[in-house]
Biopython code that builds the backbone (N, CA, C, O; Angstrom):
import numpy as np
from Bio.PDB.StructureBuilder import StructureBuilder

atoms = [
    (1, "GLY", "N", (-16.924, -12.358, -10.665)),
    (1, "GLY", "CA", (-15.884, -11.645, -11.793)),
    (1, "GLY", "C", (-15.142, -10.891, -11.190)),
    (1, "GLY", "O", (-13.954, -11.003, -11.491)),
    (2, "LYS", "N", (-15.479, -9.911, -10.194)),
    (2, "LYS", "CA", (-14.542, -9.034, -9.654)),
    (2, "LYS", "C", (-13.497, -9.707, -9.007)),
    (2, "LYS", "O", (-13.696, -10.891, -8.733)),
    (3, "PRO", "N", (-12.222, -9.099, -8.648)),
    (3, "PRO", "CA", (-11.165, -9.472, -8.002)),
    (3, "PRO", "C", (-11.398, -9.233, -6.320)),
    (3, "PRO", "O", (-12.111, -8.412, -5.741)),
    (4, "PRO", "N", (-10.678, -10.082, -5.893)),
    (4, "PRO", "CA", (-11.283, -9.797, -4.316)),
    (4, "PRO", "C", (-10.748, -8.679, -3.755)),
    (4, "PRO", "O", (-9.681, -8.260, -4.204)),
    (5, "ARG", "N", (-11.408, -7.998, -2.664)),
    (5, "ARG", "CA", (-11.087, -6.778, -2.092)),
    (5, "ARG", "C", (-11.236, -6.861, -0.602)),
    (5, "ARG", "O", (-12.079, -7.660, -0.194)),
    (6, "ALA", "N", (-10.504, -6.115, 0.344)),
    (6, "ALA", "CA", (-10.848, -5.919, 1.540)),
    (6, "ALA", "C", (-10.903, -4.433, 2.089)),
    (6, "ALA", "O", (-10.110, -3.571, 1.710)),
    (7, "LEU", "N", (-11.849, -4.223, 2.959)),
    (7, "LEU", "CA", (-11.736, -2.815, 3.551)),
    (7, "LEU", "C", (-11.420, -2.912, 5.116)),
    (7, "LEU", "O", (-11.976, -3.812, 5.746)),
    (8, "LEU", "N", (-10.589, -2.066, 5.751)),
    (8, "LEU", "CA", (-10.297, -1.963, 6.934)),
    (8, "LEU", "C", (-10.704, -0.613, 7.514)),
    (8, "LEU", "O", (-10.006, 0.398, 7.442)),
    (9, "SER", "N", (-11.978, -0.700, 8.134)),
    (9, "SER", "CA", (-12.485, 0.535, 8.906)),
    (9, "SER", "C", (-12.380, 0.445, 10.380)),
    (9, "SER", "O", (-13.129, -0.300, 11.012)),
    (10, "LEU", "N", (-11.482, 1.173, 10.947)),
    (10, "LEU", "CA", (-11.418, 1.072, 12.751)),
    (10, "LEU", "C", (-11.293, 2.626, 13.006)),
    (10, "LEU", "O", (-10.977, 3.384, 12.089)),
    (11, "ALA", "N", (-11.540, 3.047, 14.217)),
    (11, "ALA", "CA", (-11.313, 4.229, 14.814)),
    (11, "ALA", "C", (-9.900, 4.843, 14.672)),
    (11, "ALA", "O", (-8.998, 4.063, 14.366)),
    (12, "THR", "N", (-9.610, 6.110, 14.851)),
    (12, "THR", "CA", (-8.325, 6.832, 14.791)),
    (12, "THR", "C", (-7.598, 6.245, 15.801)),
    (12, "THR", "O", (-8.057, 6.072, 16.930)),
    (13, "GLY", "N", (-6.338, 5.886, 15.413)),
    (13, "GLY", "CA", (-5.400, 5.482, 16.324)),
    (13, "GLY", "C", (-5.405, 3.928, 16.926)),
    (13, "GLY", "O", (-4.726, 3.493, 17.857)),
    (14, "ALA", "N", (-6.317, 3.276, 16.159)),
    (14, "ALA", "CA", (-6.663, 1.701, 16.582)),
    (14, "ALA", "C", (-5.276, 0.913, 15.785)),
    (14, "ALA", "O", (-5.163, -0.266, 16.120)),
    (15, "GLY", "N", (-4.576, 1.245, 15.120)),
    (15, "GLY", "CA", (-3.642, 0.342, 14.410)),
    (15, "GLY", "C", (-4.018, 0.057, 13.280)),
    (15, "GLY", "O", (-3.673, -1.043, 12.847)),
    (16, "LYS", "N", (-4.710, 0.799, 12.566)),
    (16, "LYS", "CA", (-5.124, 0.276, 10.985)),
    (16, "LYS", "C", (-3.866, -0.248, 10.148)),
    (16, "LYS", "O", (-3.773, -1.261, 9.454)),
    (17, "THR", "N", (-3.059, 0.607, 10.385)),
    (17, "THR", "CA", (-1.792, 0.338, 9.327)),
    (17, "THR", "C", (-0.892, -0.718, 9.659)),
    (17, "THR", "O", (-0.155, -1.234, 8.818)),
    (18, "VAL", "N", (-0.938, -1.136, 11.143)),
    (18, "VAL", "CA", (-0.104, -2.333, 11.393)),
    (18, "VAL", "C", (-0.899, -3.358, 11.253)),
    (18, "VAL", "O", (-0.394, -4.331, 10.693)),
    (19, "ILE", "N", (-2.121, -3.452, 11.630)),
    (19, "ILE", "CA", (-3.149, -4.630, 11.246)),
    (19, "ILE", "C", (-3.173, -4.859, 9.640)),
    (19, "ILE", "O", (-3.100, -6.019, 9.235)),
    (20, "ALA", "N", (-3.266, -3.847, 8.761)),
    (20, "ALA", "CA", (-3.189, -4.165, 7.226)),
    (20, "ALA", "C", (-1.957, -4.704, 6.942)),
    (20, "ALA", "O", (-1.924, -5.813, 6.408)),
    (21, "ALA", "N", (-0.800, -4.044, 7.238)),
    (21, "ALA", "CA", (0.547, -4.315, 7.111)),
    (21, "ALA", "C", (0.873, -5.951, 7.151)),
    (21, "ALA", "O", (1.361, -6.602, 6.226)),
    (22, "ASN", "N", (0.446, -6.480, 8.559)),
    (22, "ASN", "CA", (0.295, -7.922, 9.016)),
    (22, "ASN", "C", (-0.631, -8.645, 8.122)),
    (22, "ASN", "O", (-0.124, -9.550, 7.460)),
    (23, "LEU", "N", (-1.702, -8.452, 7.999)),
    (23, "LEU", "CA", (-2.522, -9.358, 6.881)),
    (23, "LEU", "C", (-2.079, -9.399, 5.690)),
    (23, "LEU", "O", (-2.154, -10.480, 5.105)),
    (24, "LEU", "N", (-1.463, -8.170, 4.960)),
    (24, "LEU", "CA", (-0.809, -8.345, 3.800)),
    (24, "LEU", "C", (0.302, -9.207, 3.905)),
    (24, "LEU", "O", (0.364, -9.981, 2.950)),
    (25, "LYS", "N", (1.216, -9.342, 4.753)),
    (25, "LYS", "CA", (2.264, -10.241, 4.925)),
    (25, "LYS", "C", (1.890, -11.580, 5.094)),
    (25, "LYS", "O", (2.592, -12.491, 4.656)),
    (26, "ARG", "N", (0.690, -11.801, 5.781)),
    (26, "ARG", "CA", (0.112, -13.269, 6.111)),
    (26, "ARG", "C", (-0.184, -13.686, 4.582)),
    (26, "ARG", "O", (0.228, -14.770, 4.171)),
    (27, "VAL", "N", (-0.834, -12.895, 3.827)),
    (27, "VAL", "CA", (-1.404, -13.306, 2.428)),
    (27, "VAL", "C", (-0.191, -13.368, 1.587)),
    (27, "VAL", "O", (0.013, -14.334, 0.851)),
    (28, "ALA", "N", (0.396, -12.644, 1.648)),
    (28, "ALA", "CA", (2.069, -12.890, 0.820)),
    (28, "ALA", "C", (2.518, -13.949, 1.045)),
    (28, "ALA", "O", (2.829, -14.611, 0.055)),
    (29, "ASP", "N", (2.754, -14.591, 2.490)),
    (29, "ASP", "CA", (3.366, -15.803, 2.969)),
    (29, "ASP", "C", (2.686, -16.816, 2.650)),
    (29, "ASP", "O", (3.369, -17.840, 2.646)),
    (30, "ALA", "N", (1.186, -17.021, 2.269)),
    (30, "ALA", "CA", (0.409, -17.900, 1.734)),
    (30, "ALA", "C", (0.462, -18.123, 0.244)),
    (30, "ALA", "O", (-0.173, -19.041, -0.276)),
    (31, "GLY", "N", (1.161, -17.348, -0.399)),
    (31, "GLY", "CA", (1.169, -17.171, -1.972)),
    (31, "GLY", "C", (0.158, -16.739, -2.327)),
    (31, "GLY", "O", (-0.112, -17.057, -3.485)),
    (32, "GLN", "N", (-0.709, -16.002, -1.730)),
    (32, "GLN", "CA", (-1.773, -15.366, -2.347)),
    (32, "GLN", "C", (-1.876, -13.960, -2.991)),
    (32, "GLN", "O", (-2.775, -13.627, -3.763)),
    (33, "LEU", "N", (-0.757, -13.102, -2.547)),
    (33, "LEU", "CA", (-0.788, -11.911, -2.886)),
    (33, "LEU", "C", (-0.309, -11.501, -4.408)),
    (33, "LEU", "O", (0.890, -11.692, -4.608)),
    (34, "LYS", "N", (-0.793, -11.159, -5.114)),
    (34, "LYS", "CA", (-0.357, -10.371, -6.342)),
    (34, "LYS", "C", (-0.114, -9.156, -6.262)),
    (34, "LYS", "O", (1.058, -8.885, -6.527)),
    (35, "ARG", "N", (-0.774, -8.284, -5.993)),
    (35, "ARG", "CA", (-0.467, -6.915, -5.809)),
    (35, "ARG", "C", (-1.481, -6.470, -4.909)),
    (35, "ARG", "O", (-2.532, -7.106, -4.834)),
    (36, "ALA", "N", (-1.284, -5.448, -4.216)),
    (36, "ALA", "CA", (-2.017, -4.679, -3.085)),
    (36, "ALA", "C", (-1.881, -3.261, -3.375)),
    (36, "ALA", "O", (-0.875, -2.760, -3.878)),
    (37, "LEU", "N", (-3.031, -2.576, -3.007)),
    (37, "LEU", "CA", (-3.040, -1.271, -3.082)),
    (37, "LEU", "C", (-3.411, -0.459, -1.759)),
    (37, "LEU", "O", (-4.604, -0.373, -1.472)),
    (38, "PHE", "N", (-2.569, 0.069, -1.036)),
    (38, "PHE", "CA", (-2.710, 0.793, 0.485)),
    (38, "PHE", "C", (-3.225, 2.384, -0.023)),
    (38, "PHE", "O", (-2.387, 3.075, -0.602)),
    (39, "LEU", "N", (-4.214, 2.781, 0.141)),
    (39, "LEU", "CA", (-4.688, 4.082, -0.370)),
    (39, "LEU", "C", (-4.814, 5.151, 1.123)),
    (39, "LEU", "O", (-5.352, 4.653, 2.112)),
    (40, "CYS", "N", (-4.496, 6.035, 1.170)),
    (40, "CYS", "CA", (-4.267, 6.985, 2.040)),
    (40, "CYS", "C", (-5.038, 8.318, 1.712)),
    (40, "CYS", "O", (-5.335, 8.461, 0.526)),
    (41, "ASP", "N", (-5.325, 9.094, 2.393)),
    (41, "ASP", "CA", (-6.066, 10.413, 2.064)),
    (41, "ASP", "C", (-4.845, 11.528, 2.657)),
    (41, "ASP", "O", (-5.069, 12.696, 2.340)),
    (42, "ARG", "N", (-3.967, 11.361, 3.231)),
    (42, "ARG", "CA", (-2.934, 12.382, 3.407)),
    (42, "ARG", "C", (-1.417, 11.852, 3.194)),
    (42, "ARG", "O", (-1.109, 10.666, 3.312)),
    (43, "ASP", "N", (-0.517, 12.882, 2.866)),
    (43, "ASP", "CA", (0.944, 12.599, 2.557)),
    (43, "ASP", "C", (1.550, 11.988, 3.792)),
    (43, "ASP", "O", (2.463, 11.164, 3.730)),
    (44, "GLU", "N", (1.028, 12.406, 4.891)),
    (44, "GLU", "CA", (1.731, 11.752, 6.379)),
    (44, "GLU", "C", (1.237, 10.479, 6.389)),
    (44, "GLU", "O", (2.097, 9.600, 6.440)),
    (45, "LEU", "N", (-0.164, 10.051, 6.347)),
    (45, "LEU", "CA", (-0.294, 8.710, 6.334)),
    (45, "LEU", "C", (0.175, 7.801, 5.335)),
    (45, "LEU", "O", (0.252, 6.595, 5.571)),
    (46, "ARG", "N", (0.532, 8.361, 4.100)),
    (46, "ARG", "CA", (1.349, 7.660, 3.085)),
    (46, "ARG", "C", (2.879, 7.268, 3.561)),
    (46, "ARG", "O", (3.399, 6.193, 3.260)),
    (47, "THR", "N", (3.435, 8.145, 4.235)),
    (47, "THR", "CA", (4.805, 8.035, 4.554)),
    (47, "THR", "C", (4.751, 7.117, 5.630)),
    (47, "THR", "O", (5.608, 6.237, 5.540)),
    (48, "GLN", "N", (3.863, 7.033, 6.821)),
    (48, "GLN", "CA", (3.682, 6.053, 7.946)),
    (48, "GLN", "C", (3.476, 4.708, 7.152)),
    (48, "GLN", "O", (4.228, 3.768, 7.409)),
    (49, "ALA", "N", (2.472, 4.571, 6.179)),
    (49, "ALA", "CA", (2.188, 3.294, 5.793)),
    (49, "ALA", "C", (3.433, 2.757, 5.218)),
    (49, "ALA", "O", (3.861, 1.647, 5.533)),
    (50, "LEU", "N", (3.986, 3.495, 4.421)),
    (50, "LEU", "CA", (5.439, 3.065, 3.396)),
    (50, "LEU", "C", (6.388, 2.648, 4.328)),
    (50, "LEU", "O", (7.294, 1.892, 3.976)),
    (51, "ASN", "N", (6.279, 3.086, 5.582)),
    (51, "ASN", "CA", (7.621, 2.935, 6.632)),
    (51, "ASN", "C", (7.207, 1.677, 7.115)),
    (51, "ASN", "O", (8.128, 0.875, 7.271)),
    (52, "GLU", "N", (5.968, 1.249, 7.419)),
    (52, "GLU", "CA", (5.454, 0.074, 8.212)),
    (52, "GLU", "C", (5.793, -1.190, 7.285)),
    (52, "GLU", "O", (6.360, -2.250, 7.549)),
    (53, "LEU", "N", (5.206, -0.659, 6.040)),
    (53, "LEU", "CA", (5.051, -1.824, 5.006)),
    (53, "LEU", "C", (6.569, -2.164, 4.380)),
    (53, "LEU", "O", (6.875, -3.210, 3.810)),
    (54, "THR", "N", (7.283, -1.223, 4.586)),
    (54, "THR", "CA", (8.940, -1.674, 4.201)),
    (54, "THR", "C", (9.564, -2.517, 5.196)),
    (54, "THR", "O", (10.490, -3.297, 4.972)),
    (55, "HIS", "N", (9.027, -2.321, 6.262)),
    (55, "HIS", "CA", (9.420, -3.490, 7.370)),
    (55, "HIS", "C", (9.197, -4.946, 6.894)),
    (55, "HIS", "O", (10.025, -5.856, 6.860)),
    (56, "TYR", "N", (8.052, -4.959, 6.577)),
    (56, "TYR", "CA", (7.523, -6.510, 6.177)),
    (56, "TYR", "C", (7.817, -6.818, 4.654)),
    (56, "TYR", "O", (8.104, -7.989, 4.407)),
    (57, "PHE", "N", (7.786, -5.976, 3.658)),
    (57, "PHE", "CA", (8.093, -6.074, 2.289)),
    (57, "PHE", "C", (9.389, -5.381, 1.536)),
    (57, "PHE", "O", (9.462, -5.459, 0.309)),
    (58, "GLY", "N", (10.270, -4.796, 2.192)),
    (58, "GLY", "CA", (11.188, -4.086, 1.645)),
    (58, "GLY", "C", (10.848, -3.429, 0.615)),
    (58, "GLY", "O", (9.821, -2.756, 0.521)),
    (59, "ASP", "N", (11.954, -3.627, -0.500)),
    (59, "ASP", "CA", (11.682, -2.953, -1.654)),
    (59, "ASP", "C", (10.257, -3.219, -2.596)),
    (59, "ASP", "O", (9.868, -2.533, -3.542)),
    (60, "ALA", "N", (9.809, -4.082, -2.185)),
    (60, "ALA", "CA", (8.443, -4.727, -2.973)),
    (60, "ALA", "C", (7.247, -3.640, -2.424)),
    (60, "ALA", "O", (6.128, -3.686, -2.936)),
    (61, "ALA", "N", (7.507, -2.830, -1.535)),
    (61, "ALA", "CA", (6.508, -1.817, -1.049)),
    (61, "ALA", "C", (6.954, -0.290, -1.622)),
    (61, "ALA", "O", (7.909, 0.387, -1.242)),
    (62, "ARG", "N", (6.153, -0.033, -2.450)),
    (62, "ARG", "CA", (6.543, 1.498, -3.020)),
    (62, "ARG", "C", (5.516, 2.481, -3.143)),
    (62, "ARG", "O", (4.358, 2.120, -3.351)),
    (63, "ALA", "N", (5.775, 3.516, -3.050)),
    (63, "ALA", "CA", (5.134, 4.733, -3.209)),
    (63, "ALA", "C", (4.638, 5.099, -4.478)),
    (63, "ALA", "O", (5.528, 5.471, -5.243)),
    (64, "VAL", "N", (3.270, 5.114, -5.031)),
    (64, "VAL", "CA", (2.991, 5.617, -6.559)),
    (64, "VAL", "C", (3.327, 6.900, -6.887)),
    (64, "VAL", "O", (2.916, 7.915, -6.324)),
    (65, "GLY", "N", (4.189, 6.827, -7.940)),
    (65, "GLY", "CA", (4.782, 8.335, -8.256)),
    (65, "GLY", "C", (5.826, 7.788, -9.559)),
    (65, "GLY", "O", (6.130, 6.643, -9.893)),
    (66, "ARG", "N", (6.196, 9.044, -10.087)),
    (66, "ARG", "CA", (7.133, 8.893, -11.232)),
    (66, "ARG", "C", (8.378, 9.087, -10.850)),
    (66, "ARG", "O", (8.671, 9.787, -9.881)),
    (67, "ASP", "N", (9.320, 8.404, -11.674)),
    (67, "ASP", "CA", (10.738, 8.649, -11.156)),
    (67, "ASP", "C", (11.489, 9.694, -12.053)),
    (67, "ASP", "O", (10.771, 10.232, -12.895)),
    (68, "GLY", "N", (12.494, 9.986, -12.031)),
    (68, "GLY", "CA", (13.237, 11.077, -12.614)),
    (68, "GLY", "C", (13.183, 11.234, -14.087)),
    (68, "GLY", "O", (13.296, 12.321, -14.654)),
    (69, "ALA", "N", (13.005, 10.091, -14.682)),
    (69, "ALA", "CA", (12.786, 9.729, -16.215)),
    (69, "ALA", "C", (11.148, 9.714, -16.600)),
    (69, "ALA", "O", (10.807, 9.413, -17.744)),
    (70, "GLY", "N", (10.354, 9.993, -15.772)),
    (70, "GLY", "CA", (8.902, 10.074, -15.958)),
    (70, "GLY", "C", (8.390, 8.563, -15.952)),
    (70, "GLY", "O", (7.284, 8.289, -16.417)),
    (71, "ARG", "N", (9.190, 7.640, -15.436)),
    (71, "ARG", "CA", (8.307, 6.430, -15.318)),
    (71, "ARG", "C", (7.719, 6.073, -14.245)),
    (71, "ARG", "O", (8.000, 6.746, -13.253)),
    (72, "ASN", "N", (6.709, 4.906, -14.064)),
    (72, "ASN", "CA", (6.297, 4.527, -12.811)),
    (72, "ASN", "C", (7.182, 3.816, -11.849)),
    (72, "ASN", "O", (7.638, 2.688, -12.033)),
    (73, "ALA", "N", (7.418, 4.674, -10.662)),
    (73, "ALA", "CA", (8.326, 4.218, -9.570)),
    (73, "ALA", "C", (7.959, 2.946, -9.005)),
    (73, "ALA", "O", (8.810, 2.154, -8.599)),
    (74, "ALA", "N", (6.560, 2.695, -8.961)),
    (74, "ALA", "CA", (6.233, 1.408, -8.322)),
    (74, "ALA", "C", (5.752, 0.239, -9.269)),
    (74, "ALA", "O", (5.044, -0.654, -8.805)),
    (75, "LYS", "N", (6.142, 0.241, -10.620)),
    (75, "LYS", "CA", (5.472, -0.567, -11.443)),
    (75, "LYS", "C", (5.681, -2.032, -10.963)),
    (75, "LYS", "O", (4.698, -2.772, -10.973)),
    (76, "ASN", "N", (6.913, -2.520, -10.533)),
    (76, "ASN", "CA", (6.822, -3.957, -10.165)),
    (76, "ASN", "C", (6.917, -4.178, -8.894)),
    (76, "ASN", "O", (7.486, -5.213, -8.548)),
    (77, "ALA", "N", (6.440, -3.360, -7.979)),
    (77, "ALA", "CA", (5.930, -3.389, -6.545)),
    (77, "ALA", "C", (4.794, -4.382, -6.223)),
    (77, "ALA", "O", (3.780, -4.364, -6.920)),
    (78, "ALA", "N", (4.920, -5.242, -5.201)),
    (78, "ALA", "CA", (3.965, -6.051, -4.734)),
    (78, "ALA", "C", (2.898, -5.335, -4.048)),
    (78, "ALA", "O", (1.712, -5.658, -4.106)),
    (79, "VAL", "N", (3.402, -4.283, -3.353)),
    (79, "VAL", "CA", (2.545, -3.344, -2.280)),
    (79, "VAL", "C", (2.474, -1.968, -3.031)),
    (79, "VAL", "O", (3.610, -1.554, -3.259)),
    (80, "HIS", "N", (1.656, -1.280, -3.407)),
    (80, "HIS", "CA", (1.547, 0.209, -3.921)),
    (80, "HIS", "C", (0.897, 1.136, -2.781)),
    (80, "HIS", "O", (-0.213, 0.848, -2.333)),
    (81, "VAL", "N", (1.428, 1.969, -2.438)),
    (81, "VAL", "CA", (1.009, 2.980, -1.705)),
    (81, "VAL", "C", (0.857, 4.301, -2.075)),
    (81, "VAL", "O", (1.721, 5.074, -2.489)),
    (82, "ALA", "N", (-0.441, 4.507, -1.867)),
    (82, "ALA", "CA", (-0.759, 6.091, -2.768)),
    (82, "ALA", "C", (-1.756, 6.905, -1.741)),
    (82, "ALA", "O", (-2.310, 6.495, -0.720)),
    (83, "THR", "N", (-1.790, 8.176, -2.354)),
    (83, "THR", "CA", (-2.793, 8.814, -1.799)),
    (83, "THR", "C", (-4.017, 9.045, -2.987)),
    (83, "THR", "O", (-3.831, 8.624, -4.129)),
    (84, "TYR", "N", (-5.005, 9.597, -2.689)),
    (84, "TYR", "CA", (-5.998, 10.004, -3.537)),
    (84, "TYR", "C", (-5.602, 10.721, -4.695)),
    (84, "TYR", "O", (-5.870, 10.377, -5.847)),
    (85, "GLN", "N", (-4.824, 11.936, -4.292)),
    (85, "GLN", "CA", (-4.196, 12.848, -5.282)),
    (85, "GLN", "C", (-3.170, 12.173, -6.097)),
    (85, "GLN", "O", (-3.058, 12.476, -7.285)),
    (86, "THR", "N", (-2.415, 11.288, -5.558)),
    (86, "THR", "CA", (-1.344, 10.441, -6.564)),
    (86, "THR", "C", (-2.252, 9.870, -7.470)),
    (86, "THR", "O", (-1.825, 9.884, -8.624)),
    (87, "LEU", "N", (-3.328, 9.389, -7.332)),
    (87, "LEU", "CA", (-4.087, 8.415, -8.351)),
    (87, "LEU", "C", (-4.837, 9.195, -9.185)),
    (87, "LEU", "O", (-5.480, 8.637, -10.074)),
    (88, "GLY", "N", (-4.876, 10.501, -9.052)),
    (88, "GLY", "CA", (-5.753, 11.651, -9.858)),
    (88, "GLY", "C", (-7.311, 11.069, -9.575)),
    (88, "GLY", "O", (-8.208, 11.109, -10.417)),
    (89, "VAL", "N", (-7.414, 10.640, -8.509)),
    (89, "VAL", "CA", (-9.060, 10.311, -8.087)),
    (89, "VAL", "C", (-9.847, 11.798, -7.329)),
    (89, "VAL", "O", (-9.471, 12.355, -6.298)),
    (90, "ASP", "N", (-10.867, 12.136, -8.092)),
    (90, "ASP", "CA", (-11.420, 13.456, -7.440)),
    (90, "ASP", "C", (-12.540, 12.736, -6.361)),
    (90, "ASP", "O", (-13.224, 13.441, -5.619)),
]
sb = StructureBuilder()
sb.init_structure("model")
sb.init_model(0)
sb.init_chain("A")
sb.init_seg("    ")
for serial, (resi, resn, name, xyz) in enumerate(atoms, 1):
    if name == "N":
        sb.init_residue(resn, " ", resi, " ")
    sb.init_atom(name, np.array(xyz, "f"), 0.0, 1.0, " ", f" {name:<3s}", serial, name[0])
structure = sb.get_structure()
């Protein structure tokens, strides 16, 4: 009954971001991607991930946060990029 999930765990510098972006693109090309959450633990990694995912998804990859009017800036995005702090997770 739970939605399918995947976790990619590799050593530092092994290319997790590139691998994950490529996998997400392949899933999207197969018509199986509804939404994805790319979760990071630091702002620098969020920026790196968003830059990489933008190459594959364009504006469909967005950082989780609020716009100037206080609305969810990533509401209609296919790929959400966030940090733990952005989600309010302790």
